[in-house]
C-alpha positions in Angstrom: -4.2 -39.5 -2.7 -4.1 -37.8 -6.1 -4.9 -34.5 -4.5 -1.9 -34.7 -2.3 0.5 -34.5 -5.3 -1.6 -32.1 -7.4 0.8 -29.6 -8.9 -1.6 -26.8 -7.9 -1.4 -27.8 -4.3 2.4 -28.0 -4.4 2.6 -24.7 -6.1 0.2 -23.1 -3.6 2.2 -24.5 -0.7 5.5 -23.3 -2.1 4.1 -19.8 -2.8 2.6 -19.6 0.7 5.7 -20.7 2.5 8.1 -18.6 0.3 6.0 -15.4 0.7 5.6 -15.9 4.4 9.4 -16.4 4.8 10.2 -13.3 2.9 7.7 -11.1 4.6 8.7 -12.2 8.0 12.4 -11.8 7.1 11.8 -8.4 5.7 9.9 -7.3 8.8 12.8 -8.4 11.0 15.3 -6.7 8.7 13.3 -3.5 8.9 13.4 -3.7 12.7 17.2 -4.3 12.8 18.7 -2.9 9.6 16.3 -0.2 8.5 13.5 0.4 5.9 15.6 0.5 2.7 17.1 -3.0 3.0 13.8 -4.4 4.2 12.1 -2.9 1.2 14.6 -4.4 -1.2 14.0 -7.9 0.3 10.2 -7.4 0.1 10.2 -6.3 -3.6 12.0 -9.4 -4.8 9.6 -11.5 -6.9 8.7 -13.9 -4.1 5.0 -13.6 -4.7 4.9 -13.2 -8.5 7.8 -15.7 -9.1 6.1 -18.8 -7.6 2.8 -17.7 -9.2 4.4 -17.7 -12.7 6.2 -21.0 -12.0 2.8 -22.6 -11.1 1.2 -21.1 -14.2 4.0 -22.4 -16.4 3.4 -25.9 -15.0 -0.3 -25.8 -16.1 -0.2 -23.6 -19.3 1.8 -23.0 -22.4 4.0 -20.0 -23.4 1.0 -18.2 -25.0 -0.8 -18.1 -21.7 2.4 -16.8 -19.9 2.9 -14.1 -22.6 -0.7 -12.9 -22.2 -0.5 -13.0 -18.4 2.8 -11.1 -18.3 1.5 -8.1 -20.3 -1.4 -7.8 -17.8 1.1 -8.1 -14.9 3.2 -5.4 -16.4 0.2 -3.1 -16.5 -0.7 -4.0 -13.0 2.8 -3.4 -11.8 1.9 0.3 -12.3 -1.0 -0.2 -9.9 1.3 -1.4 -7.2 3.0 2.1 -7.1 -0.4 3.7 -6.6 -1.3 1.2 -3.9 1.9 2.1 -2.0 1.4 5.8 -2.4 -2.2 5.7 -1.2 -1.2 3.6 1.8 1.7 5.9 2.6 -0.5 9.0 2.5 -3.3 7.6 4.6 -1.0 5.9 7.1 0.4 9.2 8.2 -2.6 9.7 10.4 -4.8 6.6 10.2 -4.7 3.0 11.5 -3.6 0.0 9.5 -7.1 -1.2 8.5 -8.3 2.1 7.1 -4.9 2.7 5.4 -5.0 -0.7 3.7 -8.7 -0.4 2.9 -8.1 2.8 0.9 -5.0 1.4 -0.9 -6.7 -1.9 -1.7 -9.8 -0.1 -3.0 -7.7 1.8 -5.4 -5.8 -1.3 -6.5 -9.0 -3.3 -7.0 -10.5 -0.4 -9.0 -7.5 -0.4 -11.3 -7.7 -4.2 -11.6 -11.4 -4.0 -12.5 -10.6 -1.4 -15.1 -8.0 -3.6 -16.7 -10.4 -6.4 -17.1 -12.4 -4.2 -19.5 -9.5 -2.9 -21.5 -7.1 -4.4 -24.1 -3.5 -3.7 -23.1 -0.6 -3.7 -25.5 3.1 -3.5 -24.7 3.3 0.2 -25.5 0.4 1.1 -23.3 1.6 -1.0 -20.4 5.2 0.5 -20.5 3.8 4.0 -20.7 1.5 3.4 -17.7 4.5 2.2 -15.7 6.6 5.2 -16.6 3.9 7.7 -15.7 2.8 5.8 -12.5 6.3 5.3 -11.0 7.6 8.7 -12.0 4.7 10.5 -10.3 4.5 8.2 -7.3 8.3 8.4 -6.6 8.2 12.2 -6.8 5.2 12.5 -4.5 6.6 9.9 -2.0 10.0 11.7 -1.7 8.8 13.4 1.5 8.3 9.9 3.1 11.7 8.7 2.0 13.3 11.6 3.9 11.7 10.6 7.2 13.6 8.9 10.0 10.6 6.9 11.2 12.5 4.1 12.9 15.1 6.1 14.7 15.2 5.4 18.4 12.5 2.7 18.3 12.9 -0.4 20.5 11.2 -3.6 19.5 10.3 -6.5 21.8 9.9 -9.9 20.0 7.5 -12.2 21.7 7.7 -16.0 21.3 4.5 -16.2 19.3 5.2 -13.1 17.2 7.1 -14.7 14.3 4.8 -17.8 14.0 1.7 -15.4 14.0 3.3 -13.3 11.2 3.9 -16.4 9.1 0.4 -17.8 9.6 -1.2 -14.5 8.7 0.9 -14.1 5.5 0.3 -17.7 4.4 -3.4 -17.4 4.9 -3.6 -14.2 2.8 -1.5 -15.7 0.0 -3.7 -18.8 -0.1 -6.8 -16.8 -0.4 -5.4 -14.7 -3.3 -4.2 -17.8 -5.2 -7.4 -19.7 -4.8 -9.5 -16.8 -5.9 -7.5 -16.4 -9.1 -7.3 -20.2 -9.8 -9.7 -20.6 -12.8 -10.2 -17.1 -14.2 -7.9 -17.1 -17.3 -4.7 -15.2 -18.2 -6.0 -11.8 -17.4 -7.0 -12.8 -13.9 -3.7 -14.8 -13.6 -1.7 -11.7 -14.6 -3.6 -9.6 -12.1 -3.4 -12.0 -9.2 0.3 -12.7 -9.8 1.2 -9.1 -9.0 -1.5 -8.6 -6.3 0.0 -6.6 -3.4 0.1 -9.6 -1.1 3.6 -9.0 0.2 3.1 -5.2 0.7 -0.3 -5.8 2.4 1.3 -8.4 4.7 4.2 -6.2 5.5 1.9 -3.3 6.4 -0.2 -5.6 8.6 2.9 -6.6 10.5 4.8 -3.3 10.7 2.0 -0.7 11.1 0.8 -1.9 14.5 4.4 -2.4 15.7 6.3 0.7 14.5 3.4 3.1 13.6 1.9 4.3 10.3 4.5 6.9 9.3 7.4 4.4 9.8 5.5 1.6 8.0 4.8 4.1 5.1 8.5 4.8 5.0 9.2 1.1 4.5 6.7 0.7 1.7 7.7 3.9 0.0 11.3 2.6 -0.2 9.9 -0.3 -2.2 8.8 1.9 -5.1 12.3 2.0 -6.6 12.6 -1.8 -6.1 9.4 -2.4 -8.0 10.7 -0.5 -11.0 13.0 -3.5 -11.4 9.9 -5.7 -11.4 8.6 -3.7 -14.3 11.8 -4.4 -16.3 11.6 -8.1 -15.4 8.0 -8.4 -16.6 8.9 -6.6 -19.8 11.7 -9.0 -20.3 9.4 -12.0 -19.6 6.9 -10.8 -22.2 9.6 -10.3 -24.8 11.6 -13.4 -24.1 8.9 -16.1 -23.8 8.3 -16.5 -27.6 12.0 -17.0 -28.4 13.6 -18.4 -25.2 10.6 -20.5 -23.9 8.9 -20.2 -20.6 11.7 -21.6 -18.3 14.5 -19.4 -19.6 12.3 -16.4 -19.8 11.3 -16.8 -16.2 14.9 -17.3 -15.2 15.9 -14.1 -17.0 13.1 -12.2 -15.2 14.3 -13.4 -11.9 17.9 -12.4 -12.6 16.8 -8.9 -13.6 14.9 -8.5 -10.3 17.8 -9.7 -8.2 20.5 -7.7 -10.0 18.3 -4.5 -9.9 17.7 -4.7 -6.1 21.4 -5.7 -5.5 22.5 -2.7 -7.5 20.3 -0.4 -5.5 21.7 -1.7 -2.2 25.3 -1.3 -3.5 24.6 2.2 -4.7 23.0 3.1 -1.4 26.0 1.7 0.5 28.4 3.7 -1.6 26.4 6.9 -1.2 26.2 6.4 2.5 
């Protein structure tokens, strides 16, 4: 009976359900409203947020502070993940595209476990990574990959998407369960949402169009970097709960501002 109310199991269930809901919603939005809005939904902290809430339930502020600096460094790796996927997906299938992107991401994660990261280094890595990746990905952002496509939604399509995403989230969380703040910081920002979105969209709309969606997420993930920076800086003074709330507000406001600017520009 005790295992049924274990905070870990509750946190895992919440994380799986929340991530599945957002990824499925984002994929539907992409099919109906376009890649930019879908990417803004997908880059909200639906995966990292529940992960940090769960970590805060089990550990103190020192643990969260250490994990957040690793997550900030790994946020830079997400940009590389997206860029590699977008490049390979132009001509290859979903499995090879994701395999290449995940290989790069895991290589960076392995490298991080052997390095000591400070705030200055993590911020610099984000600036370099996102600046370079956004510039290179500009050609994908100019594509009209979804124009003229017609989508047929089958009765089992949405449940299958949700089950697939939840399974992937569960595996990632369980693997990072007992490996300390470095592993926690890495797993919290693992490309679960982006991988799930690619698995859903690539077979349905094609590699170039799926690459367009993920490439639009690059600018959204810049906001994630600001949020993790704020979390790291605010935990010692505000405490874990308020620092997490601040990080969430930053992510939401950043993505909402991007949508508003896009709307005005259009």
